[in-house]
C-alpha positions in Angstrom: 96.6 125.3 0.2 96.7 124.8 -3.7 96.1 127.4 -6.0 93.4 127.5 -8.6 93.9 129.5 -11.8 90.6 128.9 -14.1 91.0 131.1 -17.4 88.2 131.0 -19.6 89.1 132.2 -23.0 85.9 131.9 -24.9 82.2 131.5 -23.5 79.1 131.1 -25.9 76.3 132.3 -24.7 73.4 131.5 -27.7 70.3 133.5 -26.6 71.0 135.7 -23.8 70.8 139.6 -24.3 74.2 140.8 -25.2 74.1 143.5 -22.4 73.6 140.8 -19.3 77.2 139.6 -21.1 79.4 141.2 -18.5 76.6 140.5 -15.4 76.7 136.8 -16.4 80.4 136.9 -16.3 80.9 138.5 -13.2 77.8 135.9 -11.6 79.5 132.9 -13.6 82.8 133.8 -11.4 81.6 134.3 -8.1 79.8 131.1 -8.3 83.2 129.2 -9.4 84.8 130.7 -6.7 82.4 129.6 -4.6 82.0 126.2 -5.6 85.6 125.6 -6.1 86.3 127.0 -2.3 83.6 125.2 -0.8 84.4 122.0 -2.9 87.8 121.5 -4.1 88.9 120.3 -7.4 89.3 116.4 -6.6 89.7 115.4 -10.4 92.8 117.8 -10.5 94.8 115.3 -8.8 94.5 112.7 -11.2 94.6 114.3 -14.7 97.3 116.6 -16.1 96.8 120.3 -14.8 96.5 121.4 -17.9 93.6 121.1 -20.3 93.4 123.1 -23.6 89.8 122.7 -23.4 86.9 122.0 -21.3 83.4 121.2 -22.8 80.7 122.1 -20.6 77.0 120.7 -21.3 74.6 122.7 -22.0 72.7 124.5 -19.5 69.1 124.9 -19.8 68.3 128.3 -18.2 64.4 129.3 -17.6 63.2 132.2 -20.1 63.2 134.8 -17.3 66.3 133.8 -15.4 68.3 137.0 -14.1 72.0 137.6 -15.0 72.8 136.4 -11.7 70.7 133.5 -11.9 72.2 132.5 -15.4 75.7 132.9 -14.4 75.2 130.7 -11.4 73.6 128.3 -13.5 76.3 128.3 -16.1 79.3 128.1 -13.5 77.5 124.8 -12.0 77.7 123.5 -15.3 81.2 124.2 -16.1 82.0 123.3 -12.1 80.3 119.7 -13.0 82.6 119.3 -16.1 85.8 119.6 -14.4 85.0 117.1 -12.1 84.5 114.6 -14.4 
């Protein structure tokens, strides 16, 4: 089993309440952990193991999304950008 370390230095969350930032960050971490555990990172073998920047697509969030749901949606966008 390979160890995967994903460090997010900056995550821009425009339009979301600042008070939810930690709950959203926790949900992102939990969902990314789940996704990598369930599906791995198949693109890692074909690319450099270090990337300075990954540009994830904008995640469209429902207006009434809870911090947990917002985090899961954002994590899926991040995960999808890693597997390109």
